[in-house]
C-alpha positions in Angstrom: 14.5 19.7 17.9 11.5 17.2 17.1 9.8 17.2 20.7 7.3 17.4 22.5 5.2 17.3 25.7 1.6 16.8 25.7 -0.8 16.5 28.9 -4.4 15.3 28.5 -6.6 15.1 31.5 -10.6 13.7 31.8 -12.7 12.3 34.4 -11.5 8.9 33.3 -7.4 9.2 32.8 -4.5 11.8 33.5 -1.5 11.3 30.9 1.2 13.2 30.5 3.6 12.1 27.2 7.0 13.8 26.7 8.6 12.7 23.2 11.4 13.1 21.0 11.6 11.8 17.5 15.1 12.0 17.3 16.5 9.8 20.5 18.1 6.9 21.4 15.1 4.6 22.4 15.2 6.0 25.9 12.2 5.4 27.7 10.5 5.8 31.2 6.7 4.0 31.1 4.0 4.3 33.9 0.8 3.0 32.9 -0.3 1.2 35.6 -0.2 -1.6 32.9 2.3 -3.9 33.4 2.3 -5.6 29.9 1.2 -2.5 28.5 4.3 -0.6 29.5 6.7 -3.4 27.9 5.2 -2.9 24.3 5.7 0.9 24.8 9.0 0.5 26.2 10.0 -1.9 23.5 8.2 0.7 20.8 10.2 3.4 22.4 13.7 1.4 21.9 12.6 0.1 18.6 11.9 3.3 16.5 14.5 5.1 18.6 12.2 7.4 20.4 12.9 9.2 23.9 10.0 8.4 25.3 8.3 9.4 28.9 4.9 8.1 29.8 3.1 8.6 32.7 -0.7 7.9 33.3 -3.0 7.5 36.0 -6.4 6.0 34.9 -9.6 4.0 36.1 -7.6 0.7 35.8 -10.1 -0.5 38.6 -13.3 -0.6 35.6 -10.7 -2.0 33.5 -7.6 -1.1 31.2 -9.3 0.4 28.1 -9.4 3.9 28.8 -5.8 4.3 30.0 -4.7 2.5 26.6 -6.6 4.3 24.1 -6.1 7.6 25.6 -2.1 6.5 25.9 -2.7 6.1 22.2 -4.3 9.6 21.7 -1.7 11.7 23.6 1.3 9.5 22.5 -0.5 10.2 18.7 -0.8 13.8 19.1 2.5 14.2 19.9 4.1 12.3 17.0 2.0 14.6 14.9 3.2 17.8 16.8 7.0 16.9 16.8 6.6 15.9 13.3 5.6 19.5 12.4 5.5 20.0 8.8 7.1 17.1 7.8 10.0 18.6 6.2 12.8 16.3 4.6 10.9 12.8 6.3 11.0 9.8 4.5 7.7 9.6 4.8 7.4 6.0 4.4 8.1 3.2 6.6 7.7 -1.0 6.5 9.3 -3.7 8.7 8.3 -7.3 8.8 9.1 -8.6 12.5 9.6 -12.6 13.3 9.0 -13.8 17.3 9.6 -16.8 17.6 6.6 -18.5 15.9 4.7 -15.2 15.2 5.6 -13.1 12.2 3.9 -9.6 12.1 4.3 -6.8 9.1 3.6 -3.1 9.6 3.2 -0.5 6.3 2.7 2.8 7.4 2.7 6.4 5.5 2.9 9.6 7.4 0.4 11.2 5.0 -1.5 13.2 7.0 -4.9 10.9 6.5 -5.7 8.7 8.9 -6.7 5.3 8.7 -6.3 1.6 10.2 -5.9 -2.0 8.5 -5.7 -4.6 11.6 -5.5 -8.0 11.2 -4.8 -9.9 14.2 -6.2 -12.5 15.9 -6.1 -13.7 20.1 -6.8 -16.8 21.4 -6.6 -15.4 25.0 -8.7 -12.4 26.6 -5.6 -10.9 28.5 -2.0 -11.0 28.4 -1.5 -10.3 32.0 -3.8 -7.3 32.8 -3.7 -6.0 29.5 -6.9 -6.7 27.3 -5.8 -8.3 24.0 -8.6 -6.1 22.3 -6.8 -3.0 23.5 -3.9 -3.7 21.0 -6.2 -2.6 17.9 -7.8 0.5 20.1 -4.5 1.4 20.9 -3.0 1.3 17.7 -6.5 3.0 16.5 -5.8 5.9 18.4 -2.3 6.6 17.9 -3.0 6.5 14.1 -5.8 8.9 14.0 -4.4 11.5 16.3 -1.1 11.1 14.6 -2.7 11.2 11.1 -0.9 8.0 9.5 -2.1 5.2 7.5 -1.2 2.1 8.8 -1.7 -1.6 7.4 -0.9 -3.9 10.5 -1.2 -7.5 10.8 0.3 -11.0 12.2 0.2 -13.3 9.7 0.6 -16.1 12.0 1.5 -17.6 15.6 0.5 -19.3 18.5 1.3 -16.9 21.3 -0.5 -14.0 22.2 2.1 -12.8 23.4 4.7 -13.3 20.7 2.0 -11.7 18.2 1.6 -8.7 20.2 5.2 -7.9 20.8 6.2 -8.2 17.2 3.2 -6.2 16.1 4.6 -3.4 18.3 8.3 -4.0 17.3 7.1 -4.0 13.5 5.1 -0.4 14.1 8.1 0.7 15.8 10.6 -0.5 13.0 8.1 1.3 10.3 8.0 4.5 12.5 11.7 4.8 12.6 12.3 4.7 8.8 9.3 6.8 8.4 10.0 9.7 11.0 14.0 9.6 9.4 15.2 12.9 7.6 16.3 12.1 4.3 19.4 14.4 3.3 18.4 13.9 -0.3 14.7 15.9 0.1 16.8 18.9 1.5 14.0 20.6 3.6 11.7 19.3 0.9 7.7 18.4 1.6 7.5 14.4 0.3 4.4 15.4 -1.3 3.6 16.3 -4.9 1.0 18.4 -3.1 3.6 20.5 -1.2 2.1 19.7 1.9 1.4 16.6 4.2 
């Protein structure tokens, strides 16, 4: 089973993530940041992950430490659950509309961490979630999981719609990339023999 549990405790946050890559999209998310919880729930649903996140952070300061550290722990959990990546599809790509907004995600579970993020927001916050934390969350996640990710929102007016489209595009591309390809018959999808 491709599943794991990770806890990370610092002076700023205390986070537990339980993850199954081969789930049905069930999620229980509690970060103290309502909009962020919603984004993580839809990430789990559209990636078909079973995901539990319990996070306590210094939200009296702001949401930065909590959102970034959730990205760190979730990225570590994805990387650990993937193991040696035998049989995975490796690549994923999705283009997702959300009303007037259009976002795309292309990822490679290469073991090489890199993020290209192209999205602009007009508001500082969506509820209690800082729009700047969208990029910081994804950066933390992909660097811990060893993912190359290109995320972008090519257009849109509503920051809620743009952010939601980005999370859904990432989720659908992750769903494809972690999927087992029966034609690989337990091979590593790389000419190097390792990812």
